[in-house]
N, CA, C and O atoms as CSV, one atom per row, in Angstrom:
chain,resi,resn,atom,element,x,y,z
A,1,MET,N,N,-4.238,-14.135,14.478
A,1,MET,CA,C,-3.005,-13.444,14.167
A,1,MET,C,C,-2.627,-13.719,12.705
A,1,MET,O,O,-2.615,-14.868,12.265
A,2,ASP,N,N,-2.321,-12.659,11.966
A,2,ASP,CA,C,-1.906,-12.798,10.570
A,2,ASP,C,C,-0.461,-13.272,10.525
A,2,ASP,O,O,0.385,-12.789,11.278
A,3,ASP,N,N,-0.184,-14.226,9.631
A,3,ASP,CA,C,1.134,-14.845,9.650
A,3,ASP,C,C,1.501,-15.407,8.280
A,3,ASP,O,O,0.634,-15.821,7.511
A,4,VAL,N,N,2.805,-15.413,7.987
A,4,VAL,CA,C,3.358,-16.061,6.796
A,4,VAL,C,C,4.503,-16.947,7.269
A,4,VAL,O,O,5.422,-16.476,7.939
A,5,LYS,N,N,4.448,-18.229,6.921
A,5,LYS,CA,C,5.533,-19.160,7.247
A,5,LYS,C,C,6.012,-19.794,5.952
A,5,LYS,O,O,5.214,-20.127,5.076
A,6,LEU,N,N,7.324,-19.956,5.840
A,6,LEU,CA,C,7.919,-20.570,4.647
A,6,LEU,C,C,8.836,-21.708,5.039
A,6,LEU,O,O,9.498,-21.675,6.076
A,7,ARG,N,N,8.858,-22.715,4.183
A,7,ARG,CA,C,9.803,-23.825,4.346
A,7,ARG,C,C,10.037,-24.431,2.973
A,7,ARG,O,O,9.263,-24.193,2.046
A,8,ARG,N,N,11.082,-25.199,2.841
A,8,ARG,CA,C,11.351,-25.946,1.609
A,8,ARG,C,C,10.535,-27.234,1.641
A,8,ARG,O,O,10.340,-27.831,2.700
A,9,SER,N,N,10.069,-27.649,0.487
A,9,SER,CA,C,9.343,-28.906,0.381
A,9,SER,C,C,10.282,-30.055,0.731
A,9,SER,O,O,11.457,-30.044,0.366
A,10,GLU,N,N,9.754,-31.035,1.436
A,10,GLU,CA,C,10.562,-32.201,1.797
A,10,GLU,C,C,10.848,-33.076,0.579
A,10,GLU,O,O,11.870,-33.760,0.532
A,11,ASN,N,N,9.955,-33.057,-0.399
A,11,ASN,CA,C,10.097,-33.909,-1.582
A,11,ASN,C,C,10.896,-33.270,-2.704
A,11,ASN,O,O,11.496,-33.974,-3.516
A,12,ASP,N,N,10.911,-31.931,-2.757
A,12,ASP,CA,C,11.575,-31.220,-3.852
A,12,ASP,C,C,12.098,-29.892,-3.317
A,12,ASP,O,O,11.316,-28.981,-3.044
A,13,SER,N,N,13.401,-29.779,-3.168
A,13,SER,CA,C,13.976,-28.573,-2.560
A,13,SER,C,C,13.831,-27.328,-3.428
A,13,SER,O,O,14.106,-26.222,-2.962
A,14,SER,N,N,13.403,-27.484,-4.681
A,14,SER,CA,C,13.193,-26.311,-5.531
A,14,SER,C,C,11.819,-25.672,-5.292
A,14,SER,O,O,11.504,-24.626,-5.859
A,15,ILE,N,N,11.014,-26.313,-4.451
A,15,ILE,CA,C,9.671,-25.805,-4.160
A,15,ILE,C,C,9.639,-25.221,-2.755
A,15,ILE,O,O,10.078,-25.852,-1.793
A,16,LEU,N,N,9.107,-23.997,-2.652
A,16,LEU,CA,C,8.882,-23.361,-1.361
A,16,LEU,C,C,7.427,-23.581,-0.967
A,16,LEU,O,O,6.524,-23.425,-1.789
A,17,VAL,N,N,7.204,-23.941,0.290
A,17,VAL,CA,C,5.848,-24.128,0.801
A,17,VAL,C,C,5.534,-22.936,1.694
A,17,VAL,O,O,6.178,-22.731,2.723
A,18,ALA,N,N,4.537,-22.154,1.291
A,18,ALA,CA,C,4.134,-20.962,2.042
A,18,ALA,C,C,2.802,-21.229,2.723
A,18,ALA,O,O,1.843,-21.661,2.083
A,19,THR,N,N,2.746,-20.970,4.028
A,19,THR,CA,C,1.508,-21.094,4.788
A,19,THR,C,C,1.106,-19.702,5.243
A,19,THR,O,O,1.867,-19.020,5.929
A,20,LEU,N,N,-0.099,-19.282,4.856
A,20,LEU,CA,C,-0.596,-17.945,5.177
A,20,LEU,C,C,-1.865,-18.056,5.999
A,20,LEU,O,O,-2.733,-18.878,5.702
A,21,CYS,N,N,-1.976,-17.240,7.020
A,21,CYS,CA,C,-3.198,-17.137,7.799
A,21,CYS,C,C,-3.547,-15.661,7.884
A,21,CYS,O,O,-2.724,-14.846,8.302
A,22,CYS,N,N,-4.773,-15.313,7.488
A,22,CYS,CA,C,-5.183,-13.909,7.527
A,22,CYS,C,C,-6.696,-13.797,7.431
A,22,CYS,O,O,-7.400,-14.795,7.274
A,23,GLU,N,N,-7.183,-12.563,7.527
A,23,GLU,CA,C,-8.603,-12.279,7.359
A,23,GLU,C,C,-8.995,-12.574,5.915
A,23,GLU,O,O,-8.283,-12.202,4.982
A,24,ASP,N,N,-10.123,-13.241,5.740
A,24,ASP,CA,C,-10.607,-13.505,4.387
A,24,ASP,C,C,-11.184,-12.218,3.814
A,24,ASP,O,O,-11.799,-11.431,4.535
A,25,ARG,N,N,-10.986,-12.008,2.529
A,25,ARG,CA,C,-11.525,-10.821,1.860
A,25,ARG,C,C,-11.689,-11.142,0.379
A,25,ARG,O,O,-11.009,-12.024,-0.146
A,26,PRO,N,N,-12.581,-10.435,-0.290
A,26,PRO,CA,C,-12.875,-10.754,-1.692
A,26,PRO,C,C,-11.669,-10.689,-2.618
A,26,PRO,O,O,-11.575,-11.481,-3.555
A,27,GLU,N,N,-10.756,-9.774,-2.380
A,27,GLU,CA,C,-9.632,-9.580,-3.296
A,27,GLU,C,C,-8.388,-10.390,-2.928
A,27,GLU,O,O,-7.330,-10.187,-3.524
A,28,LEU,N,N,-8.493,-11.295,-1.968
A,28,LEU,CA,C,-7.322,-12.024,-1.478
A,28,LEU,C,C,-6.623,-12.834,-2.572
A,28,LEU,O,O,-5.402,-12.748,-2.705
A,29,ILE,N,N,-7.356,-13.605,-3.344
A,29,ILE,CA,C,-6.721,-14.445,-4.365
A,29,ILE,C,C,-6.069,-13.583,-5.442
A,29,ILE,O,O,-4.985,-13.913,-5.925
A,30,MET,N,N,-6.708,-12.497,-5.818
A,30,MET,CA,C,-6.116,-11.592,-6.802
A,30,MET,C,C,-4.815,-10.985,-6.257
A,30,MET,O,O,-3.829,-10.873,-6.986
A,31,ASP,N,N,-4.815,-10.597,-4.979
A,31,ASP,CA,C,-3.602,-10.043,-4.371
A,31,ASP,C,C,-2.488,-11.089,-4.299
A,31,ASP,O,O,-1.321,-10.774,-4.534
A,32,LEU,N,N,-2.849,-12.330,-3.974
A,32,LEU,CA,C,-1.854,-13.408,-3.941
A,32,LEU,C,C,-1.262,-13.634,-5.330
A,32,LEU,O,O,-0.053,-13.822,-5.471
A,33,THR,N,N,-2.105,-13.617,-6.341
A,33,THR,CA,C,-1.643,-13.802,-7.719
A,33,THR,C,C,-0.643,-12.719,-8.108
A,33,THR,O,O,0.404,-13.014,-8.685
A,34,ARG,N,N,-0.960,-11.484,-7.796
A,34,ARG,CA,C,-0.050,-10.373,-8.113
A,34,ARG,C,C,1.277,-10.508,-7.375
A,34,ARG,O,O,2.342,-10.284,-7.949
A,35,ALA,N,N,1.204,-10.877,-6.096
A,35,ALA,CA,C,2.424,-11.028,-5.302
A,35,ALA,C,C,3.308,-12.129,-5.874
A,35,ALA,O,O,4.524,-11.963,-5.970
A,36,LEU,N,N,2.708,-13.240,-6.251
A,36,LEU,CA,C,3.481,-14.351,-6.808
A,36,LEU,C,C,4.080,-13.996,-8.161
A,36,LEU,O,O,5.212,-14.376,-8.459
A,37,ARG,N,N,3.333,-13.275,-8.974
A,37,ARG,CA,C,3.875,-12.830,-10.268
A,37,ARG,C,C,5.050,-11.877,-10.079
A,37,ARG,O,O,5.996,-11.893,-10.866
A,38,SER,N,N,4.993,-11.049,-9.042
A,38,SER,CA,C,6.061,-10.070,-8.819
A,38,SER,C,C,7.402,-10.733,-8.522
A,38,SER,O,O,8.453,-10.133,-8.746
A,39,VAL,N,N,7.372,-11.968,-8.020
A,39,VAL,CA,C,8.617,-12.698,-7.742
A,39,VAL,C,C,8.784,-13.880,-8.695
A,39,VAL,O,O,9.609,-14.767,-8.474
A,40,LYS,N,N,7.982,-13.871,-9.758
A,40,LYS,CA,C,8.042,-14.902,-10.801
A,40,LYS,C,C,7.773,-16.309,-10.274
A,40,LYS,O,O,8.274,-17.292,-10.822
A,41,GLY,N,N,6.978,-16.398,-9.203
A,41,GLY,CA,C,6.630,-17.696,-8.641
A,41,GLY,C,C,5.459,-18.320,-9.365
A,41,GLY,O,O,4.597,-17.626,-9.903
A,42,ARG,N,N,5.439,-19.650,-9.370
A,42,ARG,CA,C,4.353,-20.396,-10.011
A,42,ARG,C,C,3.828,-21.414,-9.006
A,42,ARG,O,O,4.581,-22.249,-8.505
A,43,VAL,N,N,2.542,-21.339,-8.719
A,43,VAL,CA,C,1.929,-22.260,-7.763
A,43,VAL,C,C,1.728,-23.609,-8.447
A,43,VAL,O,O,1.098,-23.699,-9.501
A,44,VAL,N,N,2.276,-24.661,-7.828
A,44,VAL,CA,C,2.122,-26.008,-8.374
A,44,VAL,C,C,1.098,-26.821,-7.579
A,44,VAL,O,O,0.660,-27.883,-8.021
A,45,ARG,N,N,0.723,-26.314,-6.410
A,45,ARG,CA,C,-0.311,-26.944,-5.586
A,45,ARG,C,C,-0.804,-25.901,-4.600
A,45,ARG,O,O,-0.037,-25.049,-4.152
A,46,ALA,N,N,-2.086,-25.967,-4.260
A,46,ALA,CA,C,-2.651,-25.025,-3.291
A,46,ALA,C,C,-3.750,-25.703,-2.487
A,46,ALA,O,O,-4.529,-26.495,-3.017
A,47,GLU,N,N,-3.799,-25.380,-1.204
A,47,GLU,CA,C,-4.885,-25.811,-0.333
A,47,GLU,C,C,-5.353,-24.572,0.413
A,47,GLU,O,O,-4.546,-23.841,0.986
A,48,MET,N,N,-6.660,-24.338,0.403
A,48,MET,CA,C,-7.212,-23.156,1.059
A,48,MET,C,C,-8.444,-23.557,1.857
A,48,MET,O,O,-9.253,-24.373,1.414
A,49,ALA,N,N,-8.569,-22.966,3.045
A,49,ALA,CA,C,-9.747,-23.202,3.877
A,49,ALA,C,C,-10.132,-21.895,4.549
A,49,ALA,O,O,-9.272,-21.115,4.957
A,50,THR,N,N,-11.433,-21.666,4.660
A,50,THR,CA,C,-11.937,-20.458,5.305
A,50,THR,C,C,-12.939,-20.852,6.372
A,50,THR,O,O,-13.876,-21.607,6.113
A,51,VAL,N,N,-12.732,-20.330,7.584
A,51,VAL,CA,C,-13.639,-20.581,8.696
A,51,VAL,C,C,-13.777,-19.294,9.496
A,51,VAL,O,O,-12.780,-18.690,9.891
A,52,GLY,N,N,-15.000,-18.884,9.730
A,52,GLY,CA,C,-15.251,-17.728,10.594
A,52,GLY,C,C,-14.588,-16.447,10.138
A,52,GLY,O,O,-14.142,-15.657,10.971
A,53,GLY,N,N,-14.512,-16.219,8.842
A,53,GLY,CA,C,-13.927,-14.976,8.340
A,53,GLY,C,C,-12.411,-14.978,8.266
A,53,GLY,O,O,-11.806,-13.968,7.905
A,54,ARG,N,N,-11.787,-16.108,8.604
A,54,ARG,CA,C,-10.333,-16.239,8.520
A,54,ARG,C,C,-10.017,-17.284,7.459
A,54,ARG,O,O,-10.794,-18.213,7.238
A,55,THR,N,N,-8.882,-17.125,6.814
A,55,THR,CA,C,-8.494,-18.094,5.796
A,55,THR,C,C,-7.076,-18.593,6.053
A,55,THR,O,O,-6.204,-17.852,6.508
A,56,LYS,N,N,-6.878,-19.860,5.751
A,56,LYS,CA,C,-5.542,-20.452,5.810
A,56,LYS,C,C,-5.261,-21.015,4.431
A,56,LYS,O,O,-6.041,-21.799,3.891
A,57,SER,N,N,-4.140,-20.606,3.873
A,57,SER,CA,C,-3.742,-21.059,2.542
A,57,SER,C,C,-2.363,-21.685,2.623
A,57,SER,O,O,-1.464,-21.154,3.274
A,58,ILE,N,N,-2.208,-22.807,1.964
A,58,ILE,CA,C,-0.897,-23.441,1.838
A,58,ILE,C,C,-0.599,-23.498,0.349
A,58,ILE,O,O,-1.338,-24.115,-0.418
A,59,LEU,N,N,0.482,-22.852,-0.052
A,59,LEU,CA,C,0.855,-22.760,-1.463
A,59,LEU,C,C,2.217,-23.399,-1.682
A,59,LEU,O,O,3.171,-23.088,-0.969
A,60,TRP,N,N,2.314,-24.284,-2.656
A,60,TRP,CA,C,3.581,-24.860,-3.070
A,60,TRP,C,C,4.026,-24.053,-4.286
A,60,TRP,O,O,3.372,-24.077,-5.328
A,61,VAL,N,N,5.145,-23.339,-4.145
A,61,VAL,CA,C,5.563,-22.368,-5.158
A,61,VAL,C,C,6.928,-22.743,-5.718
A,61,VAL,O,O,7.857,-23.059,-4.974
A,62,ARG,N,N,7.030,-22.705,-7.035
A,62,ARG,CA,C,8.276,-23.024,-7.737
A,62,ARG,C,C,8.726,-21.811,-8.538
A,62,ARG,O,O,7.899,-21.000,-8.956
A,63,GLY,N,N,10.031,-21.682,-8.753
A,63,GLY,CA,C,10.569,-20.689,-9.673
A,63,GLY,C,C,10.663,-19.277,-9.149
A,63,GLY,O,O,10.695,-18.338,-9.944
A,64,VAL,N,N,10.709,-19.087,-7.846
A,64,VAL,CA,C,10.792,-17.733,-7.292
A,64,VAL,C,C,12.140,-17.125,-7.632
A,64,VAL,O,O,13.187,-17.717,-7.372
A,65,SER,N,N,12.102,-15.929,-8.219
A,65,SER,CA,C,13.333,-15.190,-8.504
A,65,SER,C,C,13.012,-13.714,-8.545
A,65,SER,O,O,11.872,-13.317,-8.787
A,66,GLY,N,N,14.032,-12.903,-8.306
A,66,GLY,CA,C,13.842,-11.452,-8.313
A,66,GLY,C,C,13.748,-10.922,-9.718
A,66,GLY,O,O,14.302,-11.493,-10.657
A,67,GLY,N,N,13.049,-9.836,-9.846
A,67,GLY,CA,C,12.945,-9.183,-11.144
A,67,GLY,C,C,13.492,-7.781,-11.040
A,67,GLY,O,O,13.793,-7.298,-9.949
A,68,GLY,N,N,13.617,-7.142,-12.156
A,68,GLY,CA,C,14.052,-5.745,-12.164
A,68,GLY,C,C,15.498,-5.584,-11.769
A,68,GLY,O,O,16.308,-6.488,-11.971
A,69,ILE,N,N,15.827,-4.435,-11.205
A,69,ILE,CA,C,17.202,-4.111,-10.822
A,69,ILE,C,C,17.643,-5.032,-9.699
A,69,ILE,O,O,16.894,-5.245,-8.745
A,70,GLY,N,N,18.820,-5.569,-9.794
A,70,GLY,CA,C,19.343,-6.460,-8.776
A,70,GLY,C,C,19.231,-7.917,-9.163
A,70,GLY,O,O,19.736,-8.791,-8.457
A,71,GLY,N,N,18.582,-8.186,-10.268
A,71,GLY,CA,C,18.531,-9.548,-10.798
A,71,GLY,C,C,17.818,-10.526,-9.906
A,71,GLY,O,O,16.619,-10.390,-9.661
A,72,SER,N,N,18.544,-11.514,-9.416
A,72,SER,CA,C,17.922,-12.613,-8.694
A,72,SER,C,C,17.735,-12.320,-7.221
A,72,SER,O,O,17.705,-13.249,-6.414
A,73,GLY,N,N,17.611,-11.079,-6.851
A,73,GLY,CA,C,17.324,-10.753,-5.466
A,73,GLY,C,C,18.526,-10.850,-4.567
A,73,GLY,O,O,18.385,-11.194,-3.394
A,74,SER,N,N,19.700,-10.561,-5.071
A,74,SER,CA,C,20.900,-10.644,-4.265
A,74,SER,C,C,20.790,-9.704,-3.076
A,74,SER,O,O,20.338,-8.566,-3.202
A,75,GLY,N,N,21.213,-10.202,-1.920
A,75,GLY,CA,C,21.151,-9.402,-0.708
A,75,GLY,C,C,19.748,-9.312,-0.121
A,75,GLY,O,O,19.503,-8.515,0.785
A,76,SER,N,N,18.836,-10.117,-0.628
A,76,SER,CA,C,17.454,-10.026,-0.156
A,76,SER,C,C,17.017,-11.278,0.606
A,76,SER,O,O,15.833,-11.434,0.904
A,77,GLY,N,N,17.955,-12.167,0.923
A,77,GLY,CA,C,17.591,-13.392,1.606
A,77,GLY,C,C,17.202,-14.494,0.648
A,77,GLY,O,O,16.576,-15.474,1.050
A,78,GLY,N,N,17.565,-14.347,-0.615
A,78,GLY,CA,C,17.280,-15.365,-1.615
A,78,GLY,C,C,15.800,-15.484,-1.909
A,78,GLY,O,O,15.017,-14.591,-1.585
A,79,PRO,N,N,15.416,-16.603,-2.532
A,79,PRO,CA,C,14.012,-16.804,-2.894
A,79,PRO,C,C,13.064,-16.739,-1.690
A,79,PRO,O,O,11.958,-16.210,-1.794
A,80,GLU,N,N,13.503,-17.277,-0.553
A,80,GLU,CA,C,12.661,-17.252,0.645
A,80,GLU,C,C,12.349,-15.822,1.067
A,80,GLU,O,O,11.204,-15.496,1.382
A,81,GLY,N,N,13.373,-14.969,1.070
A,81,GLY,CA,C,13.173,-13.571,1.459
A,81,GLY,C,C,12.256,-12.832,0.503
A,81,GLY,O,O,11.392,-12.063,0.924
A,82,LEU,N,N,12.450,-13.072,-0.797
A,82,LEU,CA,C,11.591,-12.430,-1.800
A,82,LEU,C,C,10.131,-12.837,-1.617
A,82,LEU,O,O,9.239,-11.989,-1.585
A,83,LEU,N,N,9.898,-14.137,-1.499
A,83,LEU,CA,C,8.532,-14.633,-1.373
A,83,LEU,C,C,7.903,-14.181,-0.062
A,83,LEU,O,O,6.738,-13.784,-0.037
A,84,ARG,N,N,8.661,-14.238,1.023
A,84,ARG,CA,C,8.136,-13.824,2.330
A,84,ARG,C,C,7.677,-12.369,2.298
A,84,ARG,O,O,6.588,-12.049,2.773
A,85,ARG,N,N,8.504,-11.488,1.738
A,85,ARG,CA,C,8.139,-10.064,1.678
A,85,ARG,C,C,6.906,-9.836,0.807
A,85,ARG,O,O,6.025,-9.057,1.171
A,86,ALA,N,N,6.841,-10.507,-0.331
A,86,ALA,CA,C,5.696,-10.341,-1.233
A,86,ALA,C,C,4.402,-10.811,-0.569
A,86,ALA,O,O,3.371,-10.147,-0.679
A,87,LEU,N,N,4.453,-11.946,0.117
A,87,LEU,CA,C,3.253,-12.479,0.757
A,87,LEU,C,C,2.878,-11.707,2.015
A,87,LEU,O,O,1.698,-11.594,2.347
A,88,LYS,N,N,3.869,-11.180,2.711
A,88,LYS,CA,C,3.605,-10.395,3.924
A,88,LYS,C,C,2.788,-9.149,3.587
A,88,LYS,O,O,1.912,-8.753,4.356
A,89,VAL,N,N,3.072,-8.532,2.443
A,89,VAL,CA,C,2.305,-7.362,2.003
A,89,VAL,C,C,0.833,-7.745,1.831
A,89,VAL,O,O,-0.056,-6.987,2.218
A,90,VAL,N,N,0.578,-8.910,1.255
A,90,VAL,CA,C,-0.793,-9.379,1.041
A,90,VAL,C,C,-1.484,-9.653,2.373
A,90,VAL,O,O,-2.620,-9.228,2.586
A,91,VAL,N,N,-0.804,-10.357,3.261
A,91,VAL,CA,C,-1.385,-10.730,4.548
A,91,VAL,C,C,-1.683,-9.500,5.402
A,91,VAL,O,O,-2.694,-9.461,6.103
A,92,ASP,N,N,-0.813,-8.502,5.346
A,92,ASP,CA,C,-0.982,-7.304,6.171
A,92,ASP,C,C,-1.972,-6.299,5.595
A,92,ASP,O,O,-2.345,-5.346,6.279
A,93,LYS,N,N,-2.403,-6.494,4.353
A,93,LYS,CA,C,-3.320,-5.553,3.706
A,93,LYS,C,C,-4.715,-5.673,4.316
A,93,LYS,O,O,-5.266,-6.771,4.393
A,94,PRO,N,N,-5.289,-4.547,4.750
A,94,PRO,CA,C,-6.649,-4.607,5.295
A,94,PRO,C,C,-7.671,-4.826,4.186
A,94,PRO,O,O,-7.424,-4.499,3.026
A,95,SER,N,N,-8.800,-5.374,4.552
A,95,SER,CA,C,-9.868,-5.602,3.585
A,95,SER,C,C,-10.412,-4.275,3.091
A,95,SER,O,O,-10.540,-3.323,3.861
A,96,SER,N,N,-10.733,-4.214,1.801
A,96,SER,CA,C,-11.299,-2.988,1.242
A,96,SER,C,C,-12.787,-2.890,1.532
A,96,SER,O,O,-13.407,-1.859,1.269
A,97,SER,N,N,-13.360,-3.950,2.069
A,97,SER,CA,C,-14.789,-3.951,2.388
A,97,SER,C,C,-14.997,-4.650,3.718
A,97,SER,O,O,-14.561,-5.787,3.902
A,98,GLY,N,N,-15.651,-3.987,4.630
A,98,GLY,CA,C,-15.915,-4.578,5.933
A,98,GLY,C,C,-16.958,-5.672,5.876
A,98,GLY,O,O,-17.006,-6.520,6.767
A,99,ASN,N,N,-17.794,-5.676,4.853
A,99,ASN,CA,C,-18.863,-6.651,4.727
A,99,ASN,C,C,-18.731,-7.352,3.381
A,99,ASN,O,O,-19.079,-6.787,2.344
A,100,MET,N,N,-18.229,-8.578,3.402
A,100,MET,CA,C,-17.983,-9.276,2.143
A,100,MET,C,C,-19.261,-9.502,1.350
A,100,MET,O,O,-19.245,-9.388,0.124
A,101,GLY,N,N,-20.357,-9.816,2.009
A,101,GLY,CA,C,-21.613,-10.026,1.305
A,101,GLY,C,C,-22.043,-8.772,0.569
A,101,GLY,O,O,-22.514,-8.845,-0.566
A,102,HIS,N,N,-21.882,-7.626,1.206
A,102,HIS,CA,C,-22.236,-6.357,0.569
A,102,HIS,C,C,-21.315,-6.100,-0.612
A,102,HIS,O,O,-21.764,-5.644,-1.665
A,103,HIS,N,N,-20.032,-6.389,-0.444
A,103,HIS,CA,C,-19.057,-6.170,-1.516
A,103,HIS,C,C,-19.404,-7.002,-2.749
A,103,HIS,O,O,-19.184,-6.572,-3.881
A,104,LEU,N,N,-19.939,-8.176,-2.523
A,104,LEU,CA,C,-20.273,-9.063,-3.628
A,104,LEU,C,C,-21.656,-8.777,-4.202
A,104,LEU,O,O,-22.101,-9.455,-5.128
A,105,GLY,N,N,-22.335,-7.773,-3.652
A,105,GLY,CA,C,-23.650,-7.419,-4.152
A,105,GLY,C,C,-24.747,-8.340,-3.647
A,105,GLY,O,O,-25.809,-8.439,-4.262
A,106,LEU,N,N,-24.501,-9.011,-2.537
A,106,LEU,CA,C,-25.479,-9.928,-1.971
A,106,LEU,C,C,-25.902,-9.436,-0.604
A,106,LEU,O,O,-25.142,-8.768,0.096
A,107,MET,N,N,-27.112,-9.772,-0.236
A,107,MET,CA,C,-27.529,-9.501,1.131
A,107,MET,C,C,-26.943,-10.614,1.981
A,107,MET,O,O,-26.971,-11.781,1.591
A,108,VAL,N,N,-26.410,-10.252,3.145
A,108,VAL,CA,C,-25.845,-11.269,4.013
A,108,VAL,C,C,-26.959,-12.221,4.417
A,108,VAL,O,O,-28.030,-11.790,4.843
A,109,GLY,N,N,-26.710,-13.482,4.286
A,109,GLY,CA,C,-27.695,-14.498,4.618
A,109,GLY,C,C,-28.648,-14.813,3.475
A,109,GLY,O,O,-29.525,-15.664,3.623
A,110,SER,N,N,-28.494,-14.146,2.348
A,110,SER,CA,C,-29.390,-14.412,1.221
A,110,SER,C,C,-29.015,-15.725,0.554
A,110,SER,O,O,-27.880,-16.192,0.655
A,111,ARG,N,N,-29.968,-16.297,-0.116
A,111,ARG,CA,C,-29.743,-17.554,-0.824
A,111,ARG,C,C,-29.716,-17.313,-2.310
A,111,ARG,O,O,-30.504,-16.527,-2.836
A,112,ILE,N,N,-28.829,-17.971,-2.973
A,112,ILE,CA,C,-28.778,-17.903,-4.427
A,112,ILE,C,C,-29.252,-19.248,-4.948
A,112,ILE,O,O,-28.730,-20.295,-4.567
A,113,GLN,N,N,-30.247,-19.206,-5.823
A,113,GLN,CA,C,-30.745,-20.454,-6.388
A,113,GLN,C,C,-30.534,-20.449,-7.886
A,113,GLN,O,O,-30.743,-19.440,-8.560
A,114,SER,N,N,-30.130,-21.557,-8.377
A,114,SER,CA,C,-29.950,-21.721,-9.808
A,114,SER,C,C,-31.312,-21.861,-10.475
A,114,SER,O,O,-32.210,-22.484,-9.910
A,115,PRO,N,N,-31.483,-21.292,-11.672
A,115,PRO,CA,C,-32.748,-21.494,-12.381
A,115,PRO,C,C,-32.934,-22.956,-12.788
A,115,PRO,O,O,-34.025,-23.348,-13.203
A,116,TYR,N,N,-31.892,-23.755,-12.675
A,116,TYR,CA,C,-31.953,-25.165,-13.058
A,116,TYR,C,C,-32.221,-26.074,-11.863
A,116,TYR,O,O,-32.210,-27.299,-11.985
A,117,TYR,N,N,-32.462,-25.454,-10.703
A,117,TYR,CA,C,-32.740,-26.233,-9.501
A,117,TYR,C,C,-34.224,-26.563,-9.467
A,117,TYR,O,O,-35.059,-25.660,-9.520
A,118,TYR,N,N,-34.562,-27.838,-9.381
A,118,TYR,CA,C,-35.956,-28.270,-9.362
A,118,TYR,C,C,-36.313,-28.773,-7.978
A,118,TYR,O,O,-35.515,-29.449,-7.327
A,119,TYR,N,N,-37.511,-28.443,-7.531
A,119,TYR,CA,C,-37.978,-28.862,-6.204
A,119,TYR,C,C,-38.487,-30.270,-6.223
A,119,TYR,O,O,-38.919,-30.784,-5.191
């Protein structure tokens, strides 16, 4: 199940901790970067793990604020609401490629060897 959970950091209330679970895809990190920039968030720590085509990311984000008309996101649930909506768009986005290996130009199961690898 795709999910976004948010909470305040126990050590620093100015930091939001976002936990995301979704299908892994090649463009995921780029989409996360765009979403965070859209709310002026800055990642100060990140943990990511991928197992069986699914990924779980925990992001510690500082400085979330609204941009454009409306200023600091008034009426939007504050920083939590802004960040939740931005990340939900990323989590709900379907993969642009059904086969990640093909998308990366690799045969699934192929091995990549460095020319500097000696037997």
